[in-house]
MIDOZA-12859 format. One line per field, with one value per atom (N, C-alpha, C, O): residue number from 1; residue in three letters; x, z, y. Coordinates in Angstrom, 3 decimals, decimal comma, always signed. Layout:
! residues N
num <- c(NUM;...)
residuo <- c(Ala;...)
u <- c(X;...)
w <- c(Z;...)
v <- c(Y;...)
***
This chain:
! residues 154
num <- c(1;1;1;1;2;2;2;2;3;3;3;3;4;4;4;4;5;5;5;5;6;6;6;6;7;7;7;7;8;8;8;8;9;9;9;9;10;10;10;10;11;11;11;11;12;12;12;12;13;13;13;13;14;14;14;14;15;15;15;15;16;16;16;16;17;17;17;17;18;18;18;18;19;19;19;19;20;20;20;20;21;21;21;21;22;22;22;22;23;23;23;23;24;24;24;24;25;25;25;25;26;26;26;26;27;27;27;27;28;28;28;28;29;29;29;29;30;30;30;30;31;31;31;31;32;32;32;32;33;33;33;33;34;34;34;34;35;35;35;35;36;36;36;36;37;37;37;37;38;38;38;38;39;39;39;39;40;40;40;40;41;41;41;41;42;42;42;42;43;43;43;43;44;44;44;44;45;45;45;45;46;46;46;46;47;47;47;47;48;48;48;48;49;49;49;49;50;50;50;50;51;51;51;51;52;52;52;52;53;53;53;53;54;54;54;54;55;55;55;55;56;56;56;56;57;57;57;57;58;58;58;58;59;59;59;59;60;60;60;60;61;61;61;61;62;62;62;62;63;63;63;63;64;64;64;64;65;65;65;65;66;66;66;66;67;67;67;67;68;68;68;68;69;69;69;69;70;70;70;70;71;71;71;71;72;72;72;72;73;73;73;73;74;74;74;74;75;75;75;75;76;76;76;76;77;77;77;77;78;78;78;78;79;79;79;79;80;80;80;80;81;81;81;81;82;82;82;82;83;83;83;83;84;84;84;84;85;85;85;85;86;86;86;86;87;87;87;87;88;88;88;88;89;89;89;89;90;90;90;90;91;91;91;91;92;92;92;92;93;93;93;93;94;94;94;94;95;95;95;95;96;96;96;96;97;97;97;97;98;98;98;98;99;99;99;99;100;100;100;100;101;101;101;101;102;102;102;102;103;103;103;103;104;104;104;104;105;105;105;105;106;106;106;106;107;107;107;107;108;108;108;108;109;109;109;109;110;110;110;110;111;111;111;111;112;112;112;112;113;113;113;113;114;114;114;114;115;115;115;115;116;116;116;116;117;117;117;117;118;118;118;118;119;119;119;119;120;120;120;120;121;121;121;121;122;122;122;122;123;123;123;123;124;124;124;124;125;125;125;125;126;126;126;126;127;127;127;127;128;128;128;128;129;129;129;129;130;130;130;130;131;131;131;131;132;132;132;132;133;133;133;133;134;134;134;134;135;135;135;135;136;136;136;136;137;137;137;137;138;138;138;138;139;139;139;139;140;140;140;140;141;141;141;141;142;142;142;142;143;143;143;143;144;144;144;144;145;145;145;145;146;146;146;146;147;147;147;147;148;148;148;148;149;149;149;149;150;150;150;150;151;151;151;151;152;152;152;152;153;153;153;153;154;154;154;154)
residuo <- c(Met;Met;Met;Met;Ser;Ser;Ser;Ser;Ile;Ile;Ile;Ile;Lys;Lys;Lys;Lys;His;His;His;His;Gln;Gln;Gln;Gln;Arg;Arg;Arg;Arg;Leu;Leu;Leu;Leu;Gln;Gln;Gln;Gln;Ile;Ile;Ile;Ile;Arg;Arg;Arg;Arg;Leu;Leu;Leu;Leu;Ser;Ser;Ser;Ser;Lys;Lys;Lys;Lys;Gln;Gln;Gln;Gln;His;His;His;His;Glu;Glu;Glu;Glu;Arg;Arg;Arg;Arg;Trp;Trp;Trp;Trp;Val;Val;Val;Val;Tyr;Tyr;Tyr;Tyr;Val;Val;Val;Val;Phe;Phe;Phe;Phe;Gly;Gly;Gly;Gly;Gly;Gly;Gly;Gly;Leu;Leu;Leu;Leu;Leu;Leu;Leu;Leu;Leu;Leu;Leu;Leu;Ile;Ile;Ile;Ile;Ser;Ser;Ser;Ser;Gly;Gly;Gly;Gly;Leu;Leu;Leu;Leu;Gly;Gly;Gly;Gly;Trp;Trp;Trp;Trp;Leu;Leu;Leu;Leu;Phe;Phe;Phe;Phe;Phe;Phe;Phe;Phe;His;His;His;His;Phe;Phe;Phe;Phe;Phe;Phe;Phe;Phe;Leu;Leu;Leu;Leu;Ala;Ala;Ala;Ala;Ile;Ile;Ile;Ile;Pro;Pro;Pro;Pro;Asn;Asn;Asn;Asn;Glu;Glu;Glu;Glu;Phe;Phe;Phe;Phe;Gly;Gly;Gly;Gly;Asp;Asp;Asp;Asp;Ala;Ala;Ala;Ala;His;His;His;His;His;His;His;His;Pro;Pro;Pro;Pro;Ser;Ser;Ser;Ser;Glu;Glu;Glu;Glu;Ala;Ala;Ala;Ala;Trp;Trp;Trp;Trp;Trp;Trp;Trp;Trp;Leu;Leu;Leu;Leu;Arg;Arg;Arg;Arg;Leu;Leu;Leu;Leu;His;His;His;His;Gly;Gly;Gly;Gly;Ala;Ala;Ala;Ala;Ala;Ala;Ala;Ala;Ala;Ala;Ala;Ala;Met;Met;Met;Met;Gly;Gly;Gly;Gly;Phe;Phe;Phe;Phe;Leu;Leu;Leu;Leu;Ile;Ile;Ile;Ile;Val;Val;Val;Val;Phe;Phe;Phe;Phe;Gly;Gly;Gly;Gly;Ser;Ser;Ser;Ser;Leu;Leu;Leu;Leu;Phe;Phe;Phe;Phe;Pro;Pro;Pro;Pro;Gly;Gly;Gly;Gly;His;His;His;His;Ile;Ile;Ile;Ile;Ala;Ala;Ala;Ala;Arg;Arg;Arg;Arg;Ala;Ala;Ala;Ala;Trp;Trp;Trp;Trp;Arg;Arg;Arg;Arg;Leu;Leu;Leu;Leu;Arg;Arg;Arg;Arg;Lys;Lys;Lys;Lys;Asn;Asn;Asn;Asn;Arg;Arg;Arg;Arg;Ala;Ala;Ala;Ala;Ser;Ser;Ser;Ser;Gly;Gly;Gly;Gly;Leu;Leu;Leu;Leu;Ser;Ser;Ser;Ser;Met;Met;Met;Met;Leu;Leu;Leu;Leu;Ile;Ile;Ile;Ile;Leu;Leu;Leu;Leu;Leu;Leu;Leu;Leu;Gly;Gly;Gly;Gly;Val;Val;Val;Val;Leu;Leu;Leu;Leu;Ile;Ile;Ile;Ile;Leu;Leu;Leu;Leu;Ser;Ser;Ser;Ser;Gly;Gly;Gly;Gly;Tyr;Tyr;Tyr;Tyr;Gly;Gly;Gly;Gly;Leu;Leu;Leu;Leu;Tyr;Tyr;Tyr;Tyr;Tyr;Tyr;Tyr;Tyr;Met;Met;Met;Met;Gly;Gly;Gly;Gly;Asp;Asp;Asp;Asp;Glu;Glu;Glu;Glu;Gln;Gln;Gln;Gln;Thr;Thr;Thr;Thr;Arg;Arg;Arg;Arg;Pro;Pro;Pro;Pro;Trp;Trp;Trp;Trp;Ile;Ile;Ile;Ile;Ser;Ser;Ser;Ser;Leu;Leu;Leu;Leu;Ile;Ile;Ile;Ile;His;His;His;His;Trp;Trp;Trp;Trp;Ile;Ile;Ile;Ile;Ile;Ile;Ile;Ile;Gly;Gly;Gly;Gly;Leu;Leu;Leu;Leu;Gly;Gly;Gly;Gly;Ala;Ala;Ala;Ala;Ala;Ala;Ala;Ala;Ser;Ser;Ser;Ser;Ala;Ala;Ala;Ala;Leu;Leu;Leu;Leu;Pro;Pro;Pro;Pro;Leu;Leu;Leu;Leu;His;His;His;His;Ile;Ile;Ile;Ile;Trp;Trp;Trp;Trp;Leu;Leu;Leu;Leu;Gly;Gly;Gly;Gly;Lys;Lys;Lys;Lys;Arg;Arg;Arg;Arg;His;His;His;His;His;His;His;His;Val;Val;Val;Val;Lys;Lys;Lys;Lys;Phe;Phe;Phe;Phe;Val;Val;Val;Val;Glu;Glu;Glu;Glu)
u <- c(+20,675;+22,007;+22,187;+21,358;+23,256;+23,485;+23,907;+24,391;+23,714;+24,102;+25,603;+26,036;+26,407;+27,859;+28,204;+29,080;+27,539;+27,794;+27,415;+28,138;+26,261;+25,850;+26,875;+27,210;+27,378;+28,363;+29,622;+30,210;+30,034;+31,226;+31,004;+31,941;+29,754;+29,475;+29,377;+29,267;+29,413;+29,432;+30,743;+30,767;+31,807;+33,121;+33,168;+32,706;+33,730;+33,845;+34,882;+35,841;+34,683;+35,716;+36,929;+36,811;+38,070;+39,295;+39,126;+39,562;+38,486;+38,291;+37,338;+37,586;+36,261;+35,295;+35,959;+35,780;+36,717;+37,449;+38,432;+38,573;+39,093;+40,048;+39,357;+39,910;+38,147;+37,416;+37,034;+37,083;+36,655;+36,353;+37,599;+37,518;+38,747;+39,992;+40,437;+40,908;+40,294;+40,715;+39,895;+40,453;+38,575;+37,748;+37,741;+37,706;+37,772;+37,882;+39,201;+39,245;+40,272;+41,584;+41,627;+42,174;+41,049;+40,993;+40,182;+40,550;+39,087;+38,291;+39,106;+39,100;+39,796;+40,591;+41,735;+41,935;+42,469;+43,605;+43,138;+43,736;+42,081;+41,610;+41,008;+41,172;+40,310;+39,772;+40,876;+40,821;+41,882;+43,018;+43,799;+44,273;+43,929;+44,612;+43,906;+44,544;+42,580;+41,830;+41,995;+42,252;+41,849;+42,000;+43,371;+43,469;+44,416;+45,776;+45,956;+46,428;+45,585;+45,771;+44,827;+45,193;+43,625;+42,657;+43,058;+42,943;+43,522;+43,807;+45,264;+45,543;+46,190;+47,596;+48,349;+49,365;+47,877;+48,601;+47,736;+48,039;+46,676;+45,781;+46,517;+47,328;+46,216;+46,831;+45,739;+44,759;+45,896;+44,877;+44,787;+45,796;+43,565;+43,392;+42,863;+42,694;+42,606;+42,187;+40,789;+40,416;+40,006;+38,650;+38,601;+37,524;+39,753;+39,801;+39,649;+39,738;+39,422;+39,343;+40,751;+41,700;+40,870;+42,147;+41,902;+41,214;+42,471;+42,354;+43,685;+44,515;+43,877;+45,042;+44,556;+43,467;+45,348;+44,913;+44,582;+43,797;+45,154;+44,899;+43,632;+43,241;+42,980;+41,783;+40,709;+40,096;+40,490;+39,458;+39,783;+38,877;+41,046;+41,433;+41,252;+40,846;+41,553;+41,313;+39,822;+39,434;+38,994;+37,543;+37,028;+36,131;+37,582;+37,176;+37,520;+36,708;+38,729;+39,139;+38,244;+37,849;+37,931;+37,080;+35,678;+35,106;+35,134;+33,811;+33,800;+32,861;+34,849;+34,932;+35,064;+34,424;+35,896;+36,057;+34,753;+34,424;+34,009;+32,727;+31,738;+31,001;+31,713;+30,804;+31,160;+30,280;+32,453;+32,881;+32,565;+32,114;+32,804;+32,539;+31,054;+30,685;+30,202;+28,758;+28,328;+27,452;+28,935;+28,630;+29,077;+28,319;+30,306;+30,831;+30,012;+29,680;+29,687;+28,890;+27,520;+27,052;+26,888;+25,589;+25,663;+24,721;+26,789;+26,942;+27,103;+26,999;+27,352;+27,491;+26,143;+26,073;+25,069;+23,765;+23,185;+22,800;+23,102;+22,420;+23,156;+22,512;+24,462;+25,202;+25,733;+25,176;+26,794;+27,534;+26,650;+26,597;+25,970;+25,185;+23,953;+23,690;+23,198;+21,960;+22,243;+21,549;+23,240;+23,535;+24,063;+23,665;+24,967;+25,508;+24,408;+24,382;+23,507;+22,409;+21,495;+21,098;+21,177;+20,291;+20,917;+20,212;+22,225;+22,921;+23,383;+24,031;+23,042;+23,385;+24,891;+25,344;+25,658;+27,114;+27,590;+27,212;+28,417;+29,092;+28,099;+28,380;+26,948;+25,881;+26,247;+25,971;+26,860;+27,135;+28,084;+27,805;+29,199;+30,140;+29,592;+29,868;+28,825;+28,213;+27,190;+27,167;+26,349;+25,368;+26,061;+25,633;+27,131;+27,907;+28,458;+28,414;+28,974;+29,493;+28,370;+28,557;+27,207;+26,081;+25,658;+25,363;+25,627;+25,245;+26,290;+25,946;+27,567;+28,633;+28,574;+28,663;+28,425;+28,373;+27,107;+27,142;+25,998;+24,772;+24,956;+24,537;+25,582;+25,839;+26,794;+26,611;+27,802;+28,734;+28,014;+28,255;+27,147;+26,406;+25,516;+25,492;+24,784;+23,885;+24,656;+24,265;+25,737;+26,506;+27,230;+27,371;+27,690;+28,296;+27,286;+27,600;+26,083;+25,002;+24,721;+24,551;+24,675;+24,438;+25,516;+25,218;+26,763;+27,853;+27,740;+28,012;+27,344;+27,300;+26,060;+26,132;+24,923;+23,681;+22,980;+22,197;+23,234;+22,414;+23,190;+22,575;+24,498;+25,257;+25,261;+25,710;+24,756;+24,892;+26,070;+26,753;+26,309;+27,487;+27,489;+28,556;+26,307;+26,244;+26,338;+26,990;+25,701;+25,659;+26,827;+27,197;+27,398;+28,464;+29,630;+30,072;+30,151;+31,258;+30,879;+31,711;+29,642;+29,198;+29,015;+29,400;+28,427;+28,267;+29,641;+29,857;+30,560;+31,917;+32,597;+33,224;+32,474;+33,076;+32,520;+33,276;+31,205;+30,569;+31,076;+31,400;+31,145;+31,541;+32,963;+33,199;+33,900;+35,266;+35,531;+36,379;+34,842;+35,006;+34,436;+35,068;+33,244;+32,639;+33,474;+33,614;+34,025;+34,879;+36,099;+36,456;+36,741;+37,893;+37,453;+38,171;+36,267;+35,732;+35,456;+35,756;+34,883;+34,591;+35,884;+35,967;+36,897;+38,188;+38,828;+39,537;+38,575;+39,094;+38,244;+38,765;+36,945;+36,028;+36,106;+35,872;+36,426;+36,453;+37,453;+37,094;+38,700;+39,615;+39,095;+39,297;+38,429;+37,850;+36,737;+36,661;+35,879;+34,799;+35,376;+34,868;+36,416;+37,045;+37,658;+37,479;+38,373;+39,011;+37,969;+38,128;+36,908;+35,845;+35,199;+34,917;+34,961;+34,351;+35,235;+34,750;+36,519;+37,436;+37,613;+37,785;+37,571;+37,664;+36,455;+36,601;+35,262;+34,048;+34,074;+33,629;+34,591;+34,645;+35,467;+35,079;+36,600;+37,463;+36,738;+36,871;+35,975;+35,264;+34,275;+34,211;+33,489;+32,457;+32,874;+32,088;+34,068;+34,540;+35,274;+35,270;+35,905;+36,682;+35,845;+36,370)
w <- c(-62,426;-62,032;-62,413;-62,068;-63,114;-63,559;-62,389;-61,368;-62,555;-61,532;-61,280;-60,129;-62,338;-62,169;-61,338;-60,475;-61,577;-60,818;-59,351;-58,460;-59,096;-57,717;-57,020;-55,861;-57,701;-57,109;-56,736;-55,681;-57,593;-57,298;-56,070;-55,320;-55,864;-54,731;-53,403;-52,362;-53,398;-52,148;-51,412;-50,188;-52,162;-51,569;-50,952;-51,547;-49,761;-49,076;-49,750;-50,342;-49,658;-50,134;-49,218;-48,103;-49,681;-48,860;-47,542;-46,489;-47,614;-46,402;-45,431;-44,225;-45,945;-45,112;-44,476;-43,291;-45,285;-44,802;-43,695;-42,692;-43,882;-42,888;-41,554;-40,497;-41,591;-40,354;-39,636;-38,407;-40,393;-39,779;-39,066;-37,931;-39,728;-39,137;-37,939;-36,942;-38,029;-36,929;-35,679;-34,612;-35,809;-34,621;-34,167;-32,967;-35,115;-34,740;-34,045;-33,068;-34,543;-33,916;-32,524;-31,598;-32,375;-31,048;-30,074;-28,907;-30,547;-29,692;-29,265;-28,094;-30,208;-29,899;-28,933;-27,937;-29,220;-28,369;-26,973;-25,989;-26,869;-25,541;-24,782;-23,566;-25,482;-24,826;-24,342;-23,222;-25,188;-24,778;-23,649;-22,735;-23,718;-22,631;-21,306;-20,296;-21,308;-20,072;-19,583;-18,401;-20,485;-20,095;-19,468;-18,438;-20,089;-19,593;-18,194;-17,289;-18,016;-16,711;-15,657;-14,487;-16,065;-15,118;-14,625;-13,435;-15,520;-15,149;-14,794;-14,047;-15,316;-15,096;-14,216;-13,619;-14,127;-13,346;-12,249;-11,776;-11,852;-10,820;-9,480;-9,139;-8,745;-7,443;-6,381;-6,434;-5,412;-4,350;-3,523;-3,278;-3,098;-2,248;-0,879;-0,617;-0,017;+1,357;+1,453;+2,505;+0,365;+0,372;-0,176;-0,292;-0,506;-1,039;-2,552;-3,129;-3,205;-4,665;-5,242;-4,550;-6,484;-7,172;-8,502;-9,384;-8,621;-9,837;-10,118;-9,224;-11,353;-11,718;-11,922;-12,455;-11,505;-11,655;-13,087;-13,282;-14,083;-15,475;-16,064;-17,175;-15,345;-15,895;-16,304;-17,363;-15,476;-15,785;-17,087;-17,861;-17,334;-18,564;-19,790;-20,852;-19,642;-20,747;-21,072;-22,240;-20,033;-20,261;-20,883;-21,726;-20,480;-21,092;-22,584;-23,416;-22,902;-24,310;-25,071;-26,206;-24,440;-25,073;-25,334;-26,401;-24,367;-24,543;-25,648;-26,442;-25,701;-26,756;-28,127;-29,089;-28,213;-29,480;-29,877;-31,061;-28,894;-29,184;-29,783;-30,706;-29,269;-29,838;-31,287;-32,145;-31,561;-32,946;-33,832;-34,966;-33,311;-34,102;-34,400;-35,488;-33,449;-33,693;-34,844;-35,631;-34,938;-36,058;-37,372;-38,342;-37,396;-38,609;-38,965;-40,131;-37,963;-38,187;-38,760;-39,699;-38,211;-38,718;-40,156;-40,929;-40,509;-41,874;-42,897;-44,099;-42,439;-43,352;-43,844;-44,899;-43,084;-43,413;-44,753;-45,539;-45,058;-46,308;-47,578;-48,591;-47,547;-48,747;-48,697;-49,314;-47,970;-47,941;-47,578;-48,322;-46,462;-45,982;-46,850;-47,264;-47,127;-47,913;-49,320;-49,805;-49,975;-51,352;-51,399;-52,254;-50,465;-50,450;-50,150;-50,733;-49,249;-48,913;-50,121;-50,441;-50,776;-51,945;-53,060;-53,772;-53,208;-54,251;-53,786;-54,532;-52,548;-51,969;-51,961;-52,275;-51,603;-51,555;-50,113;-49,301;-49,801;-48,502;-47,337;-46,274;-47,543;-46,535;-45,233;-44,154;-45,314;-44,094;-43,170;-41,979;-43,706;-42,832;-42,456;-41,364;-43,342;-43,011;-41,899;-40,975;-41,984;-40,933;-39,621;-38,550;-39,711;-38,509;-37,861;-36,641;-38,687;-38,143;-37,501;-36,430;-38,146;-37,568;-36,223;-35,292;-36,115;-34,855;-33,783;-32,657;-34,126;-33,155;-32,673;-31,475;-33,607;-33,226;-32,430;-31,514;-32,763;-31,982;-30,542;-29,614;-30,350;-28,989;-28,264;-27,076;-28,956;-28,331;-27,909;-26,817;-28,754;-28,429;-27,214;-26,290;-27,220;-26,096;-24,801;-23,740;-24,880;-23,667;-23,177;-21,969;-24,091;-23,683;-22,974;-21,966;-23,504;-22,856;-21,475;-20,500;-21,406;-20,130;-19,108;-17,931;-19,545;-18,624;-18,090;-16,918;-18,948;-18,556;-17,739;-16,788;-18,107;-17,492;-16,615;-15,745;-16,812;-16,117;-15,265;-14,547;-15,318;-14,599;-13,094;-12,620;-12,338;-10,885;-10,489;-11,357;-9,205;-8,744;-9,170;-9,351;-9,332;-9,725;-11,243;-11,707;-12,003;-13,456;-14,194;-15,283;-13,616;-14,300;-14,740;-15,882;-13,883;-14,351;-15,536;-16,405;-15,578;-16,689;-17,965;-19,051;-17,820;-18,994;-19,530;-20,742;-18,635;-19,034;-19,778;-20,815;-19,254;-19,896;-21,307;-22,256;-21,436;-22,751;-23,672;-24,832;-23,156;-23,961;-24,502;-25,693;-23,642;-24,163;-24,992;-25,883;-24,737;-25,605;-26,999;-28,011;-27,038;-28,330;-29,032;-30,255;-28,263;-28,845;-29,527;-30,632;-28,867;-29,486;-30,709;-31,706;-30,624;-31,772;-32,954;-34,098;-32,669;-33,749;-34,371;-35,587;-33,534;-34,056;-34,953;-35,905;-34,644;-35,475;-36,721;-37,769;-36,618;-37,735;-38,797;-39,974;-38,412;-39,386;-40,515;-41,678;-40,226;-41,357;-42,290;-43,502;-41,739;-42,577;-43,458;-44,647;-42,874;-43,635;-44,773;-45,894;-44,480;-45,500;-46,598;-47,783;-46,214;-47,194;-48,086;-49,306;-47,481;-48,275;-49,220;-50,373;-48,729;-49,578;-50,735;-51,853;-50,491;-51,571;-52,551;-53,749;-52,053;-52,934;-53,864;-55,064;-53,312;-54,133;-55,073;-56,217;-54,601;-55,406;-56,670;-57,757;-56,518;-57,665;-58,665;-59,873;-58,178;-59,082;-59,972;-61,170;-59,410;-60,258;-60,969;-61,749;-60,735;-61,482;-62,736;-63,738;-62,698;-63,854;-65,090;-66,134)
v <- c(+27,142;+26,741;+25,274;+24,431;+24,977;+23,601;+22,720;+23,208;+21,415;+20,443;+20,538;+20,485;+20,676;+20,771;+22,001;+21,929;+23,126;+24,349;+24,163;+24,607;+23,496;+23,221;+22,350;+22,597;+21,341;+20,453;+21,213;+20,972;+22,123;+22,914;+23,797;+24,069;+24,247;+25,121;+24,382;+25,030;+23,067;+22,311;+22,585;+22,712;+22,673;+22,904;+24,300;+25,274;+24,376;+25,661;+26,539;+26,043;+27,844;+28,759;+28,609;+28,099;+29,044;+28,958;+29,713;+29,248;+30,886;+31,683;+30,981;+30,963;+30,409;+29,696;+28,469;+28,188;+27,761;+26,588;+26,999;+26,299;+28,116;+28,621;+28,902;+28,596;+29,486;+29,767;+28,478;+28,412;+27,456;+26,151;+25,632;+25,162;+25,717;+25,225;+26,070;+25,524;+27,384;+28,259;+27,967;+27,710;+28,005;+27,797;+26,336;+26,061;+25,403;+23,996;+23,714;+22,966;+24,306;+24,147;+24,751;+24,152;+25,943;+26,566;+25,717;+25,586;+25,143;+24,258;+23,042;+22,663;+22,441;+21,257;+21,602;+20,907;+22,653;+23,033;+23,403;+22,968;+24,198;+24,609;+23,436;+23,341;+22,535;+21,349;+20,424;+19,918;+20,202;+19,376;+20,037;+19,363;+21,355;+22,077;+21,869;+21,575;+22,024;+21,807;+20,376;+20,151;+19,404;+18,002;+17,737;+17,071;+18,255;+18,033;+18,616;+17,927;+19,876;+20,508;+19,930;+19,826;+19,558;+19,013;+17,621;+17,329;+16,773;+15,391;+15,109;+14,172;+15,899;+15,577;+16,572;+16,216;+17,791;+18,796;+19,429;+20,525;+18,751;+19,285;+19,374;+18,514;+20,421;+20,671;+20,571;+21,314;+19,659;+19,542;+20,830;+21,491;+21,175;+22,346;+21,918;+20,727;+22,890;+22,587;+21,979;+21,461;+22,034;+21,483;+20,051;+19,465;+19,500;+18,149;+18,079;+16,996;+19,216;+19,265;+19,340;+19,708;+18,994;+19,136;+19,851;+19,337;+21,030;+21,835;+22,492;+22,655;+22,864;+23,667;+25,094;+25,304;+26,078;+27,477;+27,894;+28,822;+27,240;+27,654;+27,049;+27,410;+26,137;+25,484;+26,490;+26,355;+27,481;+28,478;+29,214;+29,521;+29,496;+30,195;+29,307;+29,782;+28,020;+27,098;+27,031;+26,994;+27,015;+26,967;+28,263;+28,232;+29,384;+30,662;+30,685;+31,093;+30,243;+30,175;+29,194;+29,457;+28,072;+27,066;+27,626;+27,403;+28,346;+28,955;+29,999;+30,060;+30,825;+31,841;+31,183;+31,608;+30,146;+29,424;+28,747;+28,680;+28,245;+27,593;+28,583;+28,238;+29,807;+30,818;+31,103;+31,177;+31,264;+31,488;+30,303;+30,467;+29,102;+27,902;+27,746;+27,305;+28,101;+28,002;+28,913;+28,553;+30,069;+30,979;+30,341;+30,305;+29,842;+29,211;+27,972;+27,757;+27,159;+25,956;+26,317;+25,673;+27,325;+27,765;+28,246;+28,069;+28,855;+29,355;+28,230;+28,473;+27,013;+25,876;+25,348;+24,717;+25,603;+25,007;+25,439;+24,573;+26,742;+27,103;+26,671;+26,399;+26,603;+26,243;+24,827;+23,919;+24,649;+23,388;+22,195;+21,216;+22,268;+21,123;+20,891;+19,762;+21,951;+21,795;+21,289;+20,394;+21,841;+21,425;+19,990;+19,199;+19,665;+18,305;+17,293;+16,209;+17,643;+16,726;+16,520;+15,399;+17,622;+17,553;+16,712;+15,997;+16,798;+16,046;+14,667;+13,932;+14,327;+13,021;+12,770;+11,670;+13,789;+13,684;+13,643;+14,488;+12,664;+12,555;+12,550;+13,102;+11,929;+11,962;+11,259;+11,783;+10,087;+9,317;+10,075;+10,217;+10,563;+11,275;+12,647;+13,144;+13,262;+14,550;+14,424;+15,238;+13,412;+13,171;+12,815;+13,244;+12,030;+11,707;+12,981;+13,134;+13,884;+15,153;+15,960;+16,537;+16,005;+16,744;+16,168;+16,917;+14,851;+14,209;+14,484;+14,845;+14,316;+14,591;+16,042;+16,309;+16,967;+18,386;+18,692;+19,514;+18,049;+18,232;+17,778;+18,469;+16,613;+16,124;+17,066;+17,332;+17,571;+18,528;+19,808;+20,323;+20,316;+21,533;+21,302;+22,115;+20,189;+19,890;+19,628;+20,115;+18,872;+18,591;+19,844;+20,039;+20,693;+21,963;+22,851;+23,485;+22,890;+23,634;+23,045;+23,776;+21,721;+21,047;+21,346;+21,547;+21,377;+21,688;+23,114;+23,373;+24,013;+25,415;+25,751;+26,530;+25,167;+25,599;+24,565;+24,946;+23,272;+22,288;+21,295;+20,507;+21,302;+20,292;+20,520;+21,564;+19,532;+19,597;+18,705;+18,161;+18,555;+17,822;+16,353;+15,767;+15,751;+14,349;+14,155;+13,220;+15,017;+14,816;+15,469;+15,029;+16,500;+17,235;+16,346;+16,471;+15,451;+14,597;+13,710;+13,452;+13,245;+12,396;+13,204;+12,770;+14,374;+15,244;+15,635;+15,651;+15,945;+16,309;+15,164;+15,380;+13,955;+12,787;+12,595;+12,388;+12,665;+12,540;+13,644;+13,389;+14,873;+16,020;+15,864;+16,068;+15,507;+15,444;+14,199;+14,242;+13,091;+11,912;+12,203;+11,900;+12,790;+13,141;+14,217;+14,193;+15,156;+16,191;+15,606;+16,013;+14,649;+13,990;+13,188;+13,121;+12,579;+11,850;+12,769;+12,430;+13,933;+14,898;+15,412;+15,583;+15,659;+16,127;+15,063;+15,390;+13,805;+12,712;+12,502;+12,122;+12,746;+12,502;+13,600;+13,325;+14,826;+15,922;+15,679;+15,865;+15,269;+15,001;+13,912;+13,988;+12,904;+11,854;+12,427;+12,118;+13,256;+13,886;+14,741;+14,715;+15,482;+16,335;+15,473;+15,756;+14,436;+13,549;+12,890;+12,847;+12,380;+11,749;+12,748;+12,425;+13,972;+14,994;+15,392;+15,562;+15,542;+15,924;+14,769;+14,991;+13,556;+12,397;+12,353;+12,120;+12,576;+12,615;+13,805;+13,707;+14,923;+16,139;+15,918;+16,346;+15,251;+14,977;+14,087;+14,280;+13,119;+12,199;+12,928;+12,651;+13,867;+14,439;+15,710;+16,249;+16,209;+17,376;+16,932;+17,648;+15,758;+15,297;+15,096;+14,710)
***
């Protein structure tokens, strides 16, 4: 396989790219939905807690989207990530995305399985700040990759 052919294969297919956007978008929308209802529309209850009735549904959607995204994310390793790494293309933003997604995966796991009353708010804060950061970093990673792609295809 020629170097030019390998470089062309770094770019995701339209269908693969669409799955990244669908599940990434669902993660962002469901995460923002939970944040909005949790922080701005919470209703105090008789136990002194404040929650909105839709929070559980936002979290269910977020969990389902996370499972789909993990499949799509895993499918990036053998082609997109490995080839780009080997060719030294877009490494800084790619590594940044891997670190952000790794922290999101670990903090999501922590929220679901390990968060107690003291640590859960901190894990949650880390999770949603990193989530917003990843949502902001992905367009930059895509732009940088397409910019590099144009340079070596011409």
